[in-house]
C-alpha atoms as one frame of an Amber mdcrd trajectory, in Angstrom:
protein
  -3.762  29.290  -6.563  -4.029  25.826  -8.035  -4.130  27.212 -11.493  -1.044
  29.338 -10.859   0.687  26.235  -9.574  -0.211  24.072 -12.454   0.929  26.743
 -14.923   4.220  27.056 -13.165   4.590  23.251 -12.995   3.902  23.055 -16.714
   6.673  25.499 -17.363   8.999  23.440 -15.174   8.208  20.419 -17.203   9.309
  22.227 -20.432  12.497  23.400 -18.761  13.058  19.772 -17.507  13.099  18.577
 -21.068  16.485  20.057 -21.368  17.740  17.237 -19.251  17.242  14.919 -22.271
  19.873  16.881 -24.135  22.728  15.769 -21.933  21.929  12.060 -21.943  24.734
  11.267 -24.349  27.243  12.806 -21.877  25.877  10.582 -19.138  26.004   7.546
 -21.191  29.703   7.865 -21.367  29.809   7.246 -17.625  28.466   3.737 -18.041
  25.374   2.142 -16.421  24.277   2.978 -12.893  21.784   0.663 -11.024  20.214
   1.612  -7.798  17.871  -0.256  -5.478  14.873   1.834  -4.426  12.888   0.475
  -1.445   9.379   1.734  -1.450   7.403   2.622   1.711   4.131   2.079  -0.179
   2.937  -1.070  -2.051   2.743  -0.743  -5.809  -0.924  -1.692  -5.562  -1.842
   1.185  -3.359  -3.582   3.996  -5.265  -1.625   7.219  -5.871   1.365   6.532
  -3.488   2.109   3.046  -4.957   2.278   3.856  -8.662   4.170   7.136  -7.807
   7.287   5.158  -6.657   7.231   3.038  -9.782   6.599   6.116 -11.864   9.780
   7.946 -10.855  11.752   4.740 -11.548  10.254   4.697 -14.983  10.853   8.250
 -15.655  14.628   7.956 -14.848  15.015   4.811 -16.961  13.336   6.464 -19.892
  15.283   9.790 -19.678  18.539   8.036 -19.387  17.771   5.589 -22.147  18.227
   2.714 -19.825  21.633   3.843 -18.514  20.477   4.748 -15.064  17.934   2.472
 -13.361  16.063   2.467  -9.974  14.909  -0.940  -9.232  11.533  -0.725  -7.411
  11.179  -2.989  -4.304   7.865  -3.509  -2.570   7.603  -2.503   1.209   9.560
  -4.928   3.323  11.349  -6.684   0.438  14.633  -5.216   1.525  14.036  -3.370
   4.741  11.015  -2.517   6.929   9.199   0.522   5.509   9.786   2.767   8.529
  13.575   2.016   8.539  14.600   3.786   5.394  16.558   6.635   7.158  19.158
   4.348   8.703  19.301   1.820   5.861  19.927   4.618   3.281  22.345   6.399
   5.561  24.501   3.197   5.849  24.262   2.467   2.229  22.309  -0.716   2.562
  20.162   0.478  -0.176  20.880   3.508  -2.412  17.485   5.036  -2.122  13.945
   4.889  -0.697  10.736   6.316  -1.996   9.138   7.341   1.241   8.067  10.447
   3.333   9.868  12.642   5.764   7.042  12.149   8.146   8.365   8.570   8.811
  11.513   9.948  10.370   9.903  11.964  13.153  11.162   9.455  15.704  14.623
  10.876  15.187  13.726  14.473  14.197  10.079  15.637  14.854  10.706  18.823
  12.882  11.145  16.782   9.653   7.354  16.397   9.648   7.242  19.942   8.291
   8.628  18.599   5.044   5.688  16.278   4.692   2.602  17.903   6.097   1.670
  20.531   8.769  -1.608  20.620  10.676  -3.906  23.533   9.427  -1.342  24.091
   6.664  -1.643  25.709   3.259  -2.377  24.581  -0.172   0.323  23.027  -2.454
   1.443  26.283  -4.009   2.247  28.065  -0.778   3.654  24.929   0.770   6.142
  24.320  -2.139   6.889  28.031  -2.066   8.155  27.714   1.483   9.939  24.421
   0.993  11.730  25.364  -2.241  12.236  29.068  -1.934  11.402  30.061   1.628
  14.053  28.059   3.479  12.495  24.691   4.282  14.722  22.605   2.056  17.848
  24.311   3.525  16.813  23.294   7.037  16.133  19.801   6.107  19.355  19.435
   4.124  21.327  20.318   7.260  19.804  17.448   9.025  20.070  14.921   6.217
  23.652  15.845   5.459  24.696  15.031   8.950  23.553  11.368   8.255  24.970
  11.122   4.841  21.587  11.581   3.175  20.115  13.622   0.291  16.432  14.068
   0.140  14.601  15.109  -3.066  10.930  16.139  -2.832   9.271  13.592  -5.020
   5.583  13.321  -4.642   2.440  15.317  -3.601  -1.133  14.325  -2.685  -4.016
  16.464  -1.882  -6.023  16.694   1.406  -6.677  13.540   3.424  -9.476  12.490
   5.708  -8.820  12.649   9.508 -10.050   9.396  10.708 -12.052   6.063  10.445
 -14.033   5.242  13.569 -16.251   2.287  14.419 -18.821   4.448  16.068 -19.803
   8.061  15.411 -17.744  10.469  17.515 -20.414  12.151  19.775 -17.876  14.448
  21.303 -14.056  14.943  21.482 -14.232  13.841  25.110 -15.326  10.409  23.949
 -11.889  10.025  22.086  -9.996   9.934  25.377  -8.215   6.612  25.743  -8.899
   5.580  22.238  -6.077   3.691  20.483  -5.447   5.140  17.013  -3.020   5.049
  14.181  -2.080   8.588  13.472   0.625  10.143  11.290   3.090  13.057  11.793
   2.573  16.183  13.696  -1.137  15.527  13.890  -0.429  12.516  16.219   1.013
  15.041  18.753  -2.423  16.956  18.488  -4.435  13.781  19.065  -2.231  12.860
  21.919  -2.818  16.164  23.614  -6.588  15.637  23.601  -6.202  12.182  25.149
  -5.851   9.744  22.251  -3.175   6.962  22.490  -1.461   7.179  19.041   0.958
   4.966  17.221   2.459   4.989  13.716   2.016   2.045  11.527   2.993   1.478
   7.914  -0.035   1.281   5.460  -0.064  -2.484   5.130  -0.062  -2.990   8.923
  -3.171  -0.912   9.671  -6.040  -3.184   8.539  -4.850  -6.169  10.634  -4.331
  -3.911  13.641  -7.688  -2.564  13.308  -9.248  -6.042  12.679  -7.535  -7.475
  15.828  -8.392  -4.589  18.106  -4.784  -3.444  18.484  -6.125  -0.102  17.551
  -9.646   1.211  17.778  -9.433   3.821  14.887  -7.157   4.964  12.181  -6.393
   7.578   9.617  -4.190   6.896   6.584  -4.909   8.825   3.580  -7.816   9.749
   1.306 -10.917   7.947  -0.007  -9.453   6.574  -3.262  -6.489   5.133  -1.392
  -8.418   4.045   1.793 -10.901   2.012  -0.282  -8.123  -0.392  -1.324  -7.107
  -0.882   2.263 -10.617  -1.962   3.266 -10.961   0.137   6.457 -14.753   0.624
   5.604 -15.203  -3.060   6.384 -14.512  -2.532   9.984 -15.096   1.220  10.542
 -18.027   2.823   8.828 -17.594   6.491   9.951 -15.059   8.695   8.101 -14.286
  12.182   9.340 -13.489  15.325   7.359 -11.564  17.623   6.848  -8.046  16.206
   6.986  -6.968  19.092   9.254  -3.710  17.269   9.943  -2.717  16.811   6.233
  -4.148  19.253   3.811  -1.194  18.580   1.577   1.453  15.705   1.923   4.826
  15.794   0.237   6.841  12.540  -0.486  10.537  12.248  -0.926  13.163  10.265
  -2.760  15.664   9.643   0.039  19.152   8.901  -1.366  22.574   8.033   0.018
  24.382  11.279  -0.336  27.716   9.743  -1.263  26.024   7.780  -4.014  24.026
  10.850  -5.110  27.131  13.132  -5.210  28.994  10.562  -7.358  26.275  10.662
 -10.065  26.833  12.390 -13.355  25.204  15.848 -13.308  22.790  14.561 -16.010
  21.562  11.879 -13.712  21.105  14.233 -10.828  19.001  16.333 -13.206  16.929
  13.381 -14.129  16.177  12.568 -10.453  15.266  16.201  -9.905  13.148  16.668
 -12.973  11.478  13.277 -12.683  10.524  13.903  -9.146   8.988  17.250  -9.993
   7.062  15.690 -12.839   5.914  12.907 -10.495   4.716  15.447  -8.062   2.470
  17.205 -10.549   1.025  13.958 -11.910   0.203  12.544  -8.534  -1.234  15.668
  -7.100  -3.526  16.207  -9.992  -4.720  12.564  -9.877  -5.654  12.690  -6.223
  -7.691  15.865  -6.907  -9.454  14.245  -9.810 -10.387  10.956  -8.252 -11.283
  11.479  -4.665 -14.793  12.890  -4.956 -15.874   9.915  -6.865 -14.347   7.610
  -4.307 -15.984   9.509  -1.525 -19.376   9.065  -3.187 -18.765   5.313  -3.896
 -17.890   4.709  -0.181 -21.167   6.147   0.738 -23.400   4.557  -1.817 -21.719
   0.985  -2.118 -20.082   0.466   1.214 -22.351   2.153   3.620 -19.876   4.667
   4.958 -21.188   7.799   6.676 -19.089  10.844   5.761 -19.033  13.210   8.869
 -17.616  16.736   9.108 -16.086  17.963  12.417 -17.972  20.924  13.765 -16.297
  24.320  13.705 -16.060  24.157  17.461 -14.347  20.779  17.364 -11.858  22.024
  14.658 -11.075  24.945  16.888 -10.098  22.574  19.619  -7.745  20.623  17.262
  -6.249  23.971  16.104  -5.761  25.199  19.696  -3.996  21.997  20.609  -1.859
  22.329  17.532  -0.757  25.785  18.523   0.197  24.428  21.900   2.251  21.604
  20.342   4.165  24.131  18.166   4.991  26.200  21.324   5.992  23.105  23.513
   7.980  21.392  20.831   9.837  24.660  19.858  10.732  25.261  23.454  12.475
  21.864  23.797  13.755  21.242  20.265  15.807  23.806  18.537  15.575  22.124
  15.157  11.800  21.961  15.366  11.773  25.695  16.336  13.868  26.513  13.314
  11.323  24.803  10.987   8.329  26.385  12.744   9.777  29.903  12.780  10.699
  29.667   9.165   7.362  28.129   8.127   5.179  30.718   9.919   7.277  33.696
   8.870   6.786  32.628   5.246   3.012  32.112   5.801   2.685  35.535   7.311
   4.431  37.157   4.258   2.533  34.967   1.865  -0.824  36.238   3.272  -0.174
  39.582   1.710  -0.315  37.853  -1.799  -2.750  35.039  -0.949  -5.411  37.341
   0.537  -5.074  39.781  -2.359  -5.888  36.989  -4.792  -8.716  35.342  -2.807
 -11.953  34.837  -4.755 -15.408  33.692  -3.701 -17.215  32.003  -6.621 -20.963
  31.979  -6.670 -21.195  29.560  -9.618 -21.640  26.420  -7.680 -24.115  27.819
  -5.175
């Protein structure tokens, strides 16, 4: 499936090159300068450079006529307040994730990551062609927003703990930073969860405000130093097998752009997704080994029985949230209907390699 996705992505990149042909038309419209508040620091592996990369892509494609000025987290607004700031026009755009807007619309988490979700090809198939974007657009449009999928990273780990987790019962009462829909699962099994921006996690862990955390993947988490406090890292990242980022823009500002500039944002974001995803898949196994050999981290895997408990809790979350939130139900129904249909194709293509055994 990964090979199929990359081949498709390569074709999209070729088609995207057509955008260059209309730059001269756009140039007649004069220069456009946007501020882009990032939710992730430029120094943070993968997520940080991705924000600057999309800004560079647009500048290059427009020959400097359309620029997105990258601002570090907190430089203009707090990282978790992009939704309101962009809606009001305080900034034209944010490089962020839909999962940061779940306090307003829990269902928007489906546009970032879904517990026990699919690989990237299937996930984008649903978002782009299976109805996901249409549902999200209805929400964003009500608030004067336009969201463009603009980043992708591979699987994450599911938690840093100071002590080995002897049983899931031992997690009850634990204070833990957790993201997205997975936080609802952890809450269900007795964990006290809160959402913190990346830069706020280490000091909270150090001061004991939280007892444990998840954030991302080995190559990213190393730079945040969690291993200095918590030496036990758990796999797999059942809550985020794939994570999608977004360029959140003010809809009025976006709609006023020349069509060429709109295409540059779209094509640049797609190119960014391919580059970022491939990078995370290429670098994380080395980082995982480094954490073990150089920093004394013990990499643990949840047992099949423990994963079954997480999945059961997730299924309960879906049912409960769907019963009380019509928008969440719309996302969930669309997502799982697509997955059911996709299984016809996915299972027909499944291979079991013996090469690495």
